[in-house]
C-alpha positions, -999 to 999 in steps of 0.1 A, spaced: 157 459 908 126 447 889 123 481 872 159 479 860 154 443 848 122 454 830 142 482 813 169 459 802 143 435 788 126 463 768 160 475 755 170 440 744 136 435 727 139 469 709 174 460 697 161 426 684 133 444 666 158 469 650 180 440 638 150 422 623 139 454 605 174 459 592 176 423 580 142 427 563 153 458 545 185 442 533 165 411 522 141 433 502 171 451 486 187 418 476 154 406 461 150 438 442 185 435 428 178 400 416 144 407 402 150 441 386 177 442 358 205 467 364 211 492 336 245 477 329 229 443 323 198 453 305 214 472 276 220 509 273 195 515 244 157 516 243 135 486 236 130 479 199 99 465 182 90 456 147 126 451 135 126 442 98 147 444 67 140 469 39 159 483 10 153 520 3 177 545 -13 171 579 4 187 611 15 195 620 52 189 654 67 222 667 52 212 656 17 237 627 17 227 596 -2 220 567 21 204 532 18 179 523 45 183 485 51 163 481 84 133 497 99 120 495 135 101 513 162 111 527 195 81 537 217 60 541 185 86 562 167 99 547 134 137 545 130 159 533 101 194 518 99 213 535 71 243 526 50 263 552 32 269 535 -1 301 554 -8 318 549 26 299 519 40 295 538 73 263 529 91 241 552 112 206 553 128 180 581 124 143 586 127 123 579 96 109 614 98 143 630 95 149 616 60 146 641 31 123 633 2 125 665 -18 156 655 -37 152 639 -72 152 601 -71 185 584 -73 195 571 -107 197 533 -103 228 531 -124 246 556 -102 236 537 -71 248 505 -87 282 520 -92 287 527 -55 312 506 -34 284 492 -13 263 480 -43 294 467 -61 306 447 -30 271 434 -23 267 421 -58 303 408 -62 307 389 -29 273 372 -29 276 360 -66 285 326 -79 305 305 -83 300 298 -46 325 283 -22 313 263 7 339 279 29 354 314 29 332 330 3 333 368 5 358 395 12 392 379 20 414 409 13 412 444 -1 400 447 -37 426 474 -43 462 480 -32 466 492 4 494 495 29 482 477 60 459 449 71 424 445 84 422 429 119 390 410 125 383 394 159 356 368 163 336 366 195 318 332 192 299 318 222 324 309 249 328 305 286 365 312 285 382 345 295 381 373 271 414 382 253 417 416 269 456 417 266 453 414 228 430 444 226 453 463 249 482 456 226 461 469 197 454 502 215 492 505 222 502 503 185 523 533 174 495 544 151 474 552 182 490 586 182 471 593 150 437 584 165 416 554 175 431 521 162 406 504 138 395 468 145 365 448 133 347 427 159 326 398 146 302 394 175 275 368 182 244 377 202 251 348 225 286 361 234 271 396 240 244 383 264 269 364 285 299 388 285 284 422 295 314 433 314 338 425 286 315 443 261 314 473 284 352 474 285 353 473 247 327 501 244 348 521 270 379 518 249 360 532 219 346 560 241 381 569 253 393 572 216 415 541 218 396 518 194 375 524 163 353 494 163 334 481 133 307 457 146 303 427 123 273 404 127 285 368 134 250 353 139 231 349 172 238 314 183 266 302 161 254 266 158 282 240 155 285 203 157 320 189 157 308 157 142 287 170 113 300 177 78 302 213 66 272 208 43 250 203 74 269 224 100 271 259 113 243 280 98 236 251 74 224 230 103 189 217 95 162 237 112 183 269 115 163 302 110 190 321 92 170 354 90 164 353 128 201 345 134 210 377 115 183 401 127 183 391 164 220 400 167 215 434 149 186 442 172 206 433 203 235 455 192 212 485 187 195 479 220 230 481 236 237 514 218 259 499 191 254 503 153 259 472 132 280 474 101 269 461 66 292 431 70 284 395 81 308 367 90 294 332 86 303 309 115 331 287 103 331 308 72 306 282 59 277 291 36 261 278 4 244 295 -25 209 298 -9 224 313 23 244 339 3 213 348 -17 194 354 16 223 375 28 222 396 -3 184 401 3 194 413 38 218 438 22 249 424 40 283 416 26 300 383 36 334 386 52 360 359 49 398 359 55 430 351 38 450 352 71 433 329 96 464 329 119 456 297 138 455 278 105 490 290 96 480 316 70 504 346 69 491 382 65 504 406 40 493 441 28 456 440 22 449 408 42 418 403 63 433 388 95 412 364 116 417 356 152 393 347 181 391 370 210 369 347 231 396 323 245 386 295 221 417 297 198 448 307 218 471 298 189 459 327 168 464 351 196 499 337 203 508 344 166 492 378 166 509 393 197 544 394 183 530 413 153 514 438 175 545 442 197 573 436 172 596 460 155 581 452 121 549 466 133 515 462 117 493 489 104 456 483 109 430 497 86 392 502 89 374 473 74 353 496 51 385 505 33 388 470 19 361 479 -6 356 517 -3 386 537 -13 422 533 -24 453 544 -5 
């Protein structure tokens, strides 16, 4: 009898030890999950150092004219962010892959490219405090340019709107173009929504142009425009621009040469700094929530972050209606006629 009781005691003790060990392993796993960032949360690209602006006309490995506007390092290897001055398409390559054997580009020829023309024209005086920059195509086009702002927000993402865009009849021709003006703050706090957008692009449903919309998007509802948004005293404008670009690249996304000022607010000094950073300001002549009606060539503005539902309410019938809407790549607003 005592032998059997001793056996039961040892068995109970052993089971308790196993439960304790299992709980310990589980606890360690949970701690590891908290302390170690998951790939989906840490960004899909490598860590970037030394991110800085440059301006250097060059030729890529195919001999195509490019303008390098940023340089940075990844694990000691120099990279550059390139803008094709004819198409305004952006790409990333190693510095070593650039070709230097071609004859230097004639400055007059480079000045005549759509990128150089747009950069000069849309950062020039006379300056408007609000909505200075590209507001519509600078040549006749059939269609509109949909731009969706992702300012900092805790509200749900407007996924249904993007799904309606992917369902437009033109999707049979290929990915539907949309320009997304993204803030670094929104990106950091909406990883799952960003992953969904990237997935739509990977599946060939969306062709996304990533527009820089600053990092923190400062805003004071009680401050006048002259001291608000990126004109808020103490704001480091260059950091607001470069930090978002670097974050995009570290998440495997290539920023475009366009920048949308928060609130569409900027003054002459800010526009001069933007020109030095080789970025083109993007405005709108069809901010839907303000009652502005789009027409061929319009740059449509809505918010996809849940902060301005009225704009989405007005856009959805356009996306689903019989009239239809034809969306164009934002680059086409300055680079090429119909």
